[in-house]
N, C-alpha and C positions, 0 to 999 in steps of 0.2 A: 504494500500500500504506500503510495507516494505521500510524503509529508505534506500537510496543508500549507505550511509556510516555510520559507527559506530559513535554515538554522542561523545564518549570519545576519541578514538584514531584516528578516521578518515579512518580506513581500509574499503575498499569496501566489503560490506557484502550482497548486494542484489543479487549477482550472485549465492549465495548458497541457497537462499530461496526456489526455486522450488524443488531442490533435497532434501533438508531437509524436506519439507512438504510431499513429496511423500514417502520418506523412513520411516518417523514416522507414516504416515497413514497406512503403511503396517505392522506396529507393531514393528519396530526396535527401540531399546533403544535410546532416544535422545542423551545421553552421547556418545554412540558409533558413532552415526552419526556425531556429532560435532567433535569428535576426528579424524574421517576419512576424514572430509572436511578440516582439518588443522586449525580449529578455536581454538587456544590455550588460547587466552586472555579472561578473564572472562567478560570483557565489551562487546566483540563481541558476546560471547555466550549468554549473557543477552539479547541482541537485538533480537536474533532469538527465544529464549525461551519465552520471555514475549510479543512477538508481537501477536496481534489479528487482523484479517482481518475485517474491518468495512465497506468496500466499498459496499458489498452486502446489508448491512443494510441501508446505506444512499442512495443507488441508486434510490429507489422509489420517493425520494424527489427532484429530479432534474427537 
């Protein structure tokens, strides 16, 4: 689950996750996607670039 806010600056970033994931899966360059979404700060960009979904991996253990 993507964090709601950036850990460093506090900007809401979770609203960008679905579009970012969809557009990068279609083969679009992550840099171009982040630029078009208006994520200029490197801390916010880091949050989306380094995130890995682990919910599907942990789901069988509930």
